[in-house]
C-alpha positions as CSV (number, residue, x, y, z in Angstrom):
1,X,72.6,93.6,89.6
2,X,71.2,93.1,86.0
3,X,73.6,93.6,83.2
4,X,72.9,96.4,80.8
5,X,73.2,95.8,77.0
6,X,75.8,97.8,75.0
7,X,73.1,99.4,72.9
8,X,71.1,100.5,76.0
9,X,74.2,101.9,77.7
10,X,75.2,103.8,74.6
11,X,71.7,105.2,74.3
12,X,71.8,106.4,78.0
13,X,75.2,107.9,77.6
14,X,74.5,109.8,74.4
15,X,71.0,110.8,75.5
16,X,72.5,113.0,78.2
17,X,75.1,114.8,76.0
18,X,74.9,118.5,75.4
19,X,77.5,119.6,72.7
20,X,80.2,121.9,74.0
21,X,80.3,125.7,73.4
22,X,81.3,127.2,70.1
23,X,84.5,129.0,69.5
24,X,86.2,130.5,66.5
25,X,89.7,129.4,65.5
26,X,92.0,130.1,62.6
27,X,91.8,127.7,59.7
28,X,95.4,126.8,60.4
29,X,94.4,125.6,63.9
30,X,91.2,123.8,62.9
31,X,92.6,120.4,61.9
32,X,90.7,117.7,63.7
33,X,88.1,120.0,65.1
34,X,84.4,119.7,64.4
35,X,82.3,122.4,62.6
36,X,79.7,123.9,64.9
37,X,77.7,125.6,62.1
38,X,77.0,125.0,58.4
39,X,79.7,126.6,56.2
40,X,78.7,128.3,53.0
41,X,81.0,129.4,50.2
42,X,81.9,133.0,50.2
43,X,82.8,133.0,46.5
44,X,82.1,131.1,43.3
45,X,84.8,128.7,42.2
46,X,86.2,129.2,39.7
47,X,85.0,132.8,39.6
48,X,85.5,133.1,35.9
49,X,85.6,130.7,32.9
50,X,89.2,129.4,33.0
51,X,91.4,127.5,30.6
52,X,92.0,123.9,31.5
53,X,95.1,123.6,29.2
54,X,98.0,125.5,27.8
55,X,97.2,126.6,24.2
56,X,95.3,129.3,22.4
57,X,91.9,130.9,23.3
58,X,89.8,131.3,20.1
59,X,86.2,131.7,18.9
60,X,84.5,128.5,18.1
61,X,83.7,129.8,14.6
62,X,87.5,130.1,13.9
63,X,88.5,126.7,15.5
64,X,88.6,124.6,12.3
65,X,91.7,122.7,11.2
66,X,93.9,124.8,9.0
67,X,92.7,128.2,10.4
68,X,95.4,130.8,10.5
69,X,94.8,133.3,13.3
70,X,96.5,136.5,14.5
71,X,97.9,136.2,18.0
72,X,96.8,139.4,19.9
73,X,98.3,138.8,23.3
74,X,98.6,136.5,26.3
75,X,96.6,135.4,29.3
76,X,98.1,133.7,32.3
77,X,96.9,132.7,35.8
78,X,96.3,135.9,37.7
79,X,96.7,138.0,34.6
80,X,93.9,138.1,32.1
81,X,93.9,139.6,28.6
82,X,92.5,143.2,28.8
83,X,90.8,143.1,25.4
84,X,88.4,140.7,23.7
85,X,89.3,138.1,21.1
86,X,87.6,139.0,17.7
87,X,87.1,137.1,14.4
88,X,90.3,135.7,13.0
89,X,92.2,136.3,16.3
90,X,93.7,134.1,19.0
91,X,95.2,134.7,22.4
92,X,98.1,132.6,23.9
93,X,96.6,131.2,27.1
94,X,98.0,129.1,30.0
95,X,96.2,126.7,32.4
96,X,94.1,128.5,35.0
97,X,94.0,131.8,33.1
98,X,90.7,133.6,32.6
99,X,89.2,133.0,29.2
100,X,89.2,136.3,27.3
101,X,85.9,137.8,26.3
102,X,84.9,136.7,22.8
103,X,86.7,133.4,23.1
104,X,84.7,130.2,23.9
105,X,87.2,127.4,23.4
106,X,90.9,126.6,23.9
107,X,93.0,124.8,21.3
108,X,95.7,122.8,23.0
109,X,99.2,123.9,22.0
110,X,100.0,120.4,20.6
111,X,97.4,121.1,17.9
112,X,98.9,124.4,16.8
113,X,101.9,125.7,14.8
114,X,103.2,129.1,15.8
115,X,105.0,131.4,13.4
116,X,105.7,134.8,14.8
117,X,102.4,136.6,15.6
118,X,100.3,134.0,13.7
119,X,99.2,130.6,14.7
120,X,97.9,127.8,12.5
121,X,95.4,125.3,14.0
122,X,96.3,121.7,13.0
123,X,93.2,120.1,14.5
124,X,89.7,121.3,14.9
125,X,88.2,122.1,18.4
126,X,84.6,122.4,19.4
127,X,83.2,125.3,21.4
128,X,83.6,124.8,25.2
129,X,86.5,122.4,24.9
130,X,89.3,122.7,27.5
131,X,87.4,125.4,29.3
132,X,86.3,125.2,33.0
133,X,83.1,127.3,33.3
134,X,82.6,129.7,36.1
135,X,81.1,127.9,39.1
136,X,82.2,124.4,37.9
137,X,83.2,123.6,41.5
138,X,80.8,125.6,43.6
139,X,78.8,128.8,43.7
140,X,78.7,131.5,46.3
141,X,76.2,130.9,49.1
142,X,76.1,127.1,48.7
143,X,76.6,125.1,51.9
144,X,79.4,122.7,51.3
145,X,80.5,121.7,54.8
146,X,77.7,120.9,57.3
147,X,77.7,121.3,61.0
148,X,79.1,118.2,62.6
149,X,81.8,117.6,60.0
150,X,85.2,116.8,61.4
151,X,87.7,118.9,59.7
152,X,90.2,116.7,58.0
153,X,92.7,117.8,55.3
154,X,90.1,117.5,52.5
155,X,87.5,119.6,54.4
156,X,90.0,122.2,55.4
157,X,91.2,122.5,51.7
158,X,87.6,123.1,50.7
159,X,87.0,125.6,53.5
160,X,90.0,127.6,52.4
161,X,88.9,127.5,48.7
162,X,85.5,128.9,50.0
163,X,87.5,131.9,51.3
164,X,87.2,131.2,55.1
165,X,90.1,132.2,57.2
166,X,88.5,131.4,60.5
167,X,86.0,128.6,61.4
168,X,83.3,128.1,64.0
169,X,84.1,124.8,65.9
170,X,83.1,123.1,69.1
171,X,85.4,123.5,72.0
172,X,87.8,120.6,72.4
173,X,86.6,118.4,75.3
174,X,88.9,118.2,78.3
175,X,89.3,114.6,79.5
176,X,91.0,113.9,82.9
177,X,92.6,110.4,82.9
178,X,93.5,108.6,86.1
179,X,95.0,105.1,86.4
180,X,94.5,103.4,89.8
181,X,96.2,100.4,91.4
182,X,98.9,99.7,94.0
183,X,100.7,97.5,91.5
184,X,101.1,100.2,88.8
185,X,104.3,102.2,88.0
186,X,104.9,104.7,85.3
187,X,106.5,103.6,82.0
188,X,110.2,104.0,82.1
189,X,110.5,103.2,85.8
190,X,113.7,101.4,86.8
191,X,113.7,99.0,88.5
192,X,110.0,98.0,88.1
193,X,110.0,95.6,91.0
194,X,108.8,92.0,91.3
195,X,105.2,92.7,92.1
196,X,104.5,95.7,89.9
197,X,103.0,96.3,86.5
198,X,104.0,99.0,84.1
199,X,100.8,101.2,83.6
200,X,99.8,101.4,79.9
201,X,96.1,102.2,79.9
202,X,96.5,105.9,80.7
203,X,98.9,106.3,77.8
204,X,96.6,104.6,75.3
205,X,93.5,106.5,76.5
206,X,95.2,109.8,76.4
207,X,96.3,109.1,72.8
208,X,92.8,108.2,71.9
209,X,91.5,111.5,73.4
210,X,94.0,113.4,71.3
211,X,93.1,111.5,68.1
212,X,89.5,112.4,68.7
213,X,90.2,116.1,69.0
214,X,90.2,116.3,72.8
215,X,92.7,117.6,75.4
216,X,93.8,115.0,77.9
217,X,94.5,116.0,81.5
218,X,97.0,113.6,83.0
219,X,96.1,112.8,86.6
220,X,98.8,110.2,86.9
221,X,98.6,107.0,89.0
222,X,96.7,106.7,92.3
223,X,97.1,103.9,94.8
224,X,94.2,101.8,96.0
225,X,93.2,104.4,98.6
226,X,89.8,106.0,98.6
227,X,91.0,109.4,99.8
228,X,93.9,109.5,97.2
229,X,91.5,108.6,94.4
230,X,89.0,111.2,95.5
231,X,91.7,113.8,95.6
232,X,92.8,113.1,92.0
233,X,89.1,113.3,90.9
234,X,88.8,116.7,92.5
235,X,92.0,117.8,90.8
236,X,90.5,116.8,87.4
237,X,87.3,118.7,88.2
238,X,89.3,121.8,89.3
239,X,91.2,121.6,86.0
240,X,87.9,122.0,84.1
241,X,87.4,118.5,82.9
242,X,84.3,117.7,80.8
243,X,85.0,114.0,81.2
244,X,86.6,112.0,84.1
245,X,88.0,108.6,83.1
246,X,89.2,106.2,85.9
247,X,91.1,103.2,84.8
248,X,91.0,100.1,87.0
249,X,89.1,99.3,90.2
250,X,85.8,99.1,88.5
251,X,84.8,95.7,89.7
252,X,83.5,94.6,93.2
253,X,86.6,93.4,95.0
254,X,87.9,94.8,98.3
255,X,90.4,97.0,96.3
256,X,88.0,98.2,93.6
257,X,87.4,101.8,94.6
258,X,86.4,103.5,91.4
259,X,82.7,103.3,92.1
260,X,82.9,104.5,95.8
261,X,85.3,107.3,94.9
262,X,83.2,108.6,92.0
263,X,80.0,108.3,94.1
264,X,81.7,110.2,97.0
265,X,82.4,113.0,94.6
266,X,78.8,113.3,93.6
267,X,78.7,111.1,90.5
268,X,75.3,109.5,89.8
269,X,75.6,106.3,87.8
270,X,73.5,105.5,84.7
271,X,75.3,102.1,84.1
272,X,77.5,100.0,86.3
273,X,77.7,96.6,84.7
274,X,77.5,95.7,81.0
275,X,76.5,92.5,79.1
276,X,79.7,92.6,77.0
277,X,83.1,90.9,76.8
278,X,85.6,92.2,77.4
279,X,84.6,95.0,79.7
280,X,81.8,93.8,81.9
281,X,82.8,96.0,85.0
282,X,82.3,99.3,83.3
283,X,80.7,102.4,84.8
284,X,79.0,105.4,83.2
285,X,77.8,108.3,85.2
286,X,77.5,112.1,85.5
287,X,78.0,114.9,88.0
288,X,76.1,117.8,86.5
289,X,77.5,118.4,83.0
290,X,80.6,116.4,83.7
291,X,80.6,112.8,82.4
292,X,82.4,110.0,84.3
293,X,83.6,106.7,83.0
294,X,85.0,103.9,85.0
295,X,86.9,101.5,82.7
296,X,88.3,98.1,83.6
297,X,92.0,97.7,84.4
298,X,92.8,95.0,81.9
299,X,94.2,96.9,78.9
300,X,92.1,95.2,76.2
301,X,88.9,95.7,78.3
302,X,89.8,99.3,78.8
303,X,90.5,100.0,75.1
304,X,87.4,98.2,73.9
305,X,85.3,100.1,76.5
306,X,86.8,103.4,75.3
307,X,86.1,102.5,71.6
308,X,82.4,101.8,72.5
309,X,81.8,104.6,75.0
310,X,84.5,107.2,75.4
311,X,85.0,107.8,71.6
312,X,81.2,108.2,70.9
313,X,81.0,110.5,73.9
314,X,83.8,112.8,72.7
315,X,82.3,112.8,69.2
316,X,78.9,113.8,70.5
317,X,80.3,116.5,72.8
318,X,81.9,118.0,69.7
319,X,78.6,117.9,67.8
320,X,79.1,115.0,65.5
321,X,75.7,113.7,64.4
322,X,76.6,110.0,64.1
323,X,79.0,109.4,66.9
324,X,78.7,105.6,67.4
325,X,81.2,103.2,65.9
326,X,80.3,102.1,62.4
327,X,79.5,98.5,61.8
328,X,80.7,96.9,58.5
329,X,80.0,93.5,57.1
330,X,82.9,91.1,56.6
331,X,83.2,87.3,56.1
332,X,84.8,85.2,58.8
333,X,88.2,83.8,58.1
334,X,87.8,81.0,60.7
335,X,84.9,79.4,62.5
336,X,83.5,80.7,65.7
337,X,81.6,78.8,68.5
338,X,78.2,79.9,69.7
339,X,78.1,83.0,72.0
340,X,76.6,83.3,75.5
341,X,74.5,86.1,77.0
342,X,77.2,88.8,76.6
343,X,78.0,90.7,73.4
344,X,81.5,89.7,72.4
345,X,84.1,91.9,70.8
346,X,86.8,89.7,69.3
347,X,90.2,91.2,68.3
348,X,90.7,90.5,64.6
349,X,92.6,91.4,61.5
350,X,90.9,92.6,58.4
351,X,92.2,91.8,54.9
352,X,90.9,91.9,51.4
353,X,90.9,88.5,49.7
354,X,89.4,88.1,46.2
355,X,87.5,91.3,46.6
356,X,85.9,90.3,49.9
357,X,86.7,91.8,53.3
358,X,87.8,89.0,55.5
359,X,87.9,89.2,59.3
360,X,90.1,86.6,61.1
361,X,89.9,86.5,64.9
362,X,93.0,86.2,66.9
363,X,93.5,82.8,68.5
364,X,94.3,84.4,71.9
365,X,91.4,86.6,73.2
366,X,92.5,87.2,76.8
367,X,91.6,90.7,78.0
368,X,95.1,91.3,79.4
369,X,97.1,90.7,76.1
370,X,98.1,94.0,74.7
371,X,100.2,92.6,71.9
372,X,97.2,91.0,70.2
373,X,95.3,94.3,70.5
374,X,98.1,96.2,68.9
375,X,98.3,93.7,66.1
376,X,94.5,93.9,65.4
377,X,92.8,96.4,63.2
378,X,89.2,95.4,63.9
379,X,86.7,94.0,66.4
380,X,84.3,91.2,65.4
381,X,81.0,91.9,67.0
382,X,79.1,88.8,68.2
383,X,75.6,89.5,69.5
384,X,74.3,87.7,72.7
385,X,73.4,84.1,72.0
386,X,74.8,84.2,68.4
387,X,74.9,80.7,67.0
388,X,78.1,79.0,65.9
389,X,79.5,80.5,62.7
390,X,81.5,78.9,59.9
391,X,84.3,80.3,57.9
392,X,82.8,82.4,55.1
393,X,79.7,83.4,57.2
394,X,79.0,87.2,57.4
395,X,79.7,89.1,60.6
396,X,79.8,92.7,61.7
397,X,83.1,94.4,62.4
398,X,84.2,97.7,63.9
399,X,87.5,99.0,62.5
400,X,90.2,100.0,65.0
C-alpha cells in the first residue's frame, strides 16, 4: 500500500469537515469556544468624550498658564456635570468622567493650584489634551470579532465591552477516546504486573481535546479482542461522539485490530498509512458525519499524530478558518543528517539566542520515549529527502 503524504492526508481530512451546529451560551461560559458568527459592537466605546486624567475640565481659550478660573462643580466616572463649562470656569474632573459640555481639554491636577472655589493653572494646556474622544476604541455596528475566532480572555473582554451578554458559538465536539492493548493497565494500578504497561495515551489525548474546546468521552481500555473493541466503538457512537479516536493496534500485526474493528462498524477509510515519522501506521476515516482516527500505540507517535490531525479536525469542526498547525522558521542548534522518503517530526526545544529563534533537536528520538516529548516545546519538520543541514541553517518548526 502506497504511503500518503501528510499534506495530502490533511487535505482529505479537512475537505470532509462540516462545522458543528451553532448554539448560544452566556459570555461567562464562552471561554475557549469558537465564534460562529461575526460579532458587531452594540455600542460606541467610549460613548462620550472622557477625561484621561484627574484634573480640571476647561475651555481651550482659558487654558493658558496663570489663568484663574472659578470651579463650578465636579464630574466623576458614572456621574457627569449637569451644566456646561463657560468662559472663565473650570470643573473638577476625574479619570473616566464625561467631559462637560463647553470644555474641550483637561488640565492635569499637577499643573494647578486650588484655593477654595478658584483654581490657578500653572502650566498651559492645548485643546484636546488628556481627553479620550467618543468612539476612540470602537463605534457601534463595527465588526470587531470575526466568525472563527477562538474566544480567549482578550476576545471575551472585548465582547463584553461591546455589550454582548450571550455569544453564538459552535457546539463543542464530542470525542470518544479508546486505548487498546492486552498489555495496558490504567494509571494508578497496583501492582502493575511484570508484562504490563501503564496506559498514558488516553490521558494525553483527552487533555488535548479539552484544551481545544472539545468534550472527551472516556471509553477506557479494551483488550486485543475484535468484539470488545467493536463494543466500545458502539458505546462511543451511542454517546453522540463526533469523533472516535482509537489508540494502538493501527499497524498490520496479528494483534492490530483497530482497522478491522472500525471497518466492521461501518467506517470507510480515507488514509491508512502515512509517509511520516513518527506515526506511519495512522488511519483516517468516516462513518457518515462521524470522523474516526486510528493513532499508533507508541505515545510519541500518538501525540504527533494528534497534533497533525486530531487538533486540526477539532478546530475545523468548531469553524476555525485556519486549522492546520502553524509553521515558523527557526535556526538549527545542531546539525541534522539527510532525511529519507518520510516527513520527519523531531522533538526539539525552542529558545531565543541573540534575537534568533533556535531549535535544538533532542538526541533521543525514539517514538516510545515520553520524557523527551514532555521536555520538548516544538517539532522540527523535515520534508522527505531533505538534505543534511548544518547548525545555523533555517528549518520549519511547529510549536507544542
